[in-house]
C-alpha positions in Angstrom: -43.8 -60.3 27.8 -40.3 -58.6 27.7 -40.0 -59.3 31.4 -40.8 -63.0 31.0 -44.3 -62.9 32.3 -47.3 -63.6 30.0 -51.0 -62.8 30.7 -54.0 -63.4 28.7 -55.4 -60.3 27.0 -59.0 -61.1 28.0 -58.9 -63.6 30.9 -61.9 -65.8 31.5 -63.5 -66.5 34.8 -62.3 -70.1 34.6 -58.7 -69.0 34.2 -59.1 -66.7 37.2 -60.6 -69.5 39.4 -57.9 -71.9 38.4 -55.1 -69.4 39.1 -56.8 -68.4 42.4 -57.0 -72.0 43.6 -53.3 -72.6 42.6 -52.2 -69.4 44.4 -54.3 -70.1 47.4 -52.7 -73.6 47.8 -49.3 -72.0 47.4 -50.1 -69.4 50.1 -51.4 -72.0 52.5 -48.1 -73.8 52.4 -46.3 -70.9 54.1 -46.8 -69.4 57.6 -46.9 -65.7 58.3 -43.3 -65.8 59.7 -42.1 -67.7 56.6 -43.3 -64.9 54.4 -42.2 -61.9 56.4 -38.7 -63.3 56.9 -38.1 -64.1 53.3 -34.9 -62.5 52.0 -35.2 -59.6 49.6 -35.0 -60.8 46.0 -31.8 -59.9 44.1 -33.2 -60.8 40.7 -33.4 -57.5 38.8 -36.0 -59.0 36.4 -38.3 -60.0 39.2 -38.0 -56.6 40.8 -38.9 -55.0 37.5 -41.9 -57.4 37.1 -43.2 -56.5 40.5 -42.9 -52.8 39.9 -44.7 -53.1 36.5 -47.3 -55.4 38.0 -48.2 -52.9 40.7 -48.7 -50.2 38.1 -50.7 -52.6 35.9 -53.1 -53.6 38.7 -53.9 -49.9 39.4 -55.4 -49.7 35.9 -56.7 -53.3 35.8 -58.7 -52.8 39.0 -61.2 -50.6 37.2 -60.9 -51.9 33.7 -60.6 -55.7 34.1 -61.2 -57.3 37.5 -60.0 -60.6 36.0 -56.7 -59.2 34.9 -56.3 -57.5 38.3 -56.8 -60.9 40.0 -54.3 -62.7 37.7 -51.6 -60.1 38.1 -52.1 -60.1 41.9 -51.8 -63.8 42.0 -48.6 -63.7 40.0 -47.2 -61.0 42.3 -47.8 -63.3 45.3 -46.2 -66.3 43.6 -43.2 -64.2 42.6 -42.8 -63.1 46.2 -43.0 -66.6 47.6 -40.7 -68.1 45.0 -38.1 -65.3 44.5 -38.2 -63.2 47.7 -39.5 -59.9 48.9 -39.7 -56.7 47.0 -41.2 -53.4 48.2 -44.3 -54.4 46.2 -44.8 -57.6 48.1 -47.0 -56.0 50.7 -49.3 -54.7 48.0 -49.4 -58.2 46.4 -50.8 -59.8 49.5 -53.3 -56.9 50.1 -54.5 -57.3 46.5 -54.9 -61.1 47.0 -57.0 -60.4 50.1 -59.2 -58.1 48.1 -59.7 -60.8 45.5 -60.7 -63.2 48.3 -63.2 -60.7 49.6 -64.6 -60.0 46.1 -64.9 -63.6 45.2 -66.9 -64.2 48.4 -65.7 -67.8 48.4 -63.5 -67.3 51.4 -64.9 -64.1 53.0 -64.0 -64.3 56.7 -61.8 -67.2 55.8 -58.3 -67.9 56.9 -56.6 -67.1 53.6 -58.2 -63.6 53.4 -57.1 -62.8 56.9 -53.7 -64.4 56.5 -53.0 -62.3 53.4 -54.2 -59.1 55.1 -51.9 -59.8 58.1 -48.9 -60.5 55.9 -49.6 -57.4 53.9 -49.8 -55.2 57.0 -46.7 -56.7 58.5 -44.7 -56.3 55.2 -45.9 -52.7 54.8 -44.5 -51.9 58.2 -41.1 -53.4 57.2 -41.0 -51.4 54.0 -43.3 -48.4 54.1 -43.0 -47.4 50.5 -46.5 -48.7 49.7 -47.9 -48.7 53.2 -50.6 -46.2 52.2 -51.7 -48.4 49.3 -51.9 -51.4 51.5 -54.0 -49.5 54.1 -56.3 -48.1 51.4 -56.8 -51.5 49.8 -57.5 -53.4 53.0 -59.5 -50.8 54.8 -61.7 -50.2 51.8 -62.3 -53.7 50.6 -61.4 -56.3 53.3 -61.6 -54.9 56.9 -65.1 -53.4 56.6 -66.3 -57.0 56.8 -64.5 -57.6 60.1 -64.4 -54.2 61.8 -66.6 -51.2 62.5 -66.5 -48.6 59.7 -65.4 -46.0 62.1 -62.1 -47.9 62.7 -61.7 -48.2 58.9 -62.2 -44.5 58.4 -59.5 -43.6 60.8 -57.0 -45.9 59.0 -58.1 -44.5 55.6 -57.4 -40.9 56.9 -54.0 -42.2 58.0 -53.3 -43.7 54.6 -54.1 -40.3 53.1 -51.5 -38.6 55.3 -48.9 -41.3 54.4 -49.6 -41.1 50.7 -49.3 -37.3 50.6 -46.0 -37.6 52.6 -44.5 -39.7 49.8 -46.1 -37.7 47.0 -48.6 -40.3 45.8 -51.6 -38.2 44.8 -53.2 -41.1 42.8 -53.9 -43.3 45.8 -54.1 -40.7 48.6 
């Protein structure tokens, strides 16, 4: 709330579906190149929101899948409206996970689009590359690739995470 972003304490499935559809429509209005060439945001509040949101989603993923989804959607919208932050790659990876978990667009264009954008952004700013790899190769890519290929990338994510000292997600 202090950062100007409000979320329901106990989001309903209807709120998640409404926010999902709105975010999906927003995403579909931009091409891969539009997103990856966005300028970095200079808005200190949006940068702080994105940092906090990433931390919040780590907890929400296990405790409240609906809240994880809503925060992820907001991160994508902030990126598209305000510009890139280091957390933007994570935001698109998280959205791809929500797509996969909802099942509504599994194998669909939006899921693959978000995964591509997340991987491209993580290469541009590798601060969260290990997180993006872990998220996508655990929850999205197993539907599209052999598990052996996913396992190699997860091992790579471990090495990257340990290199930056992230023992939570490595």
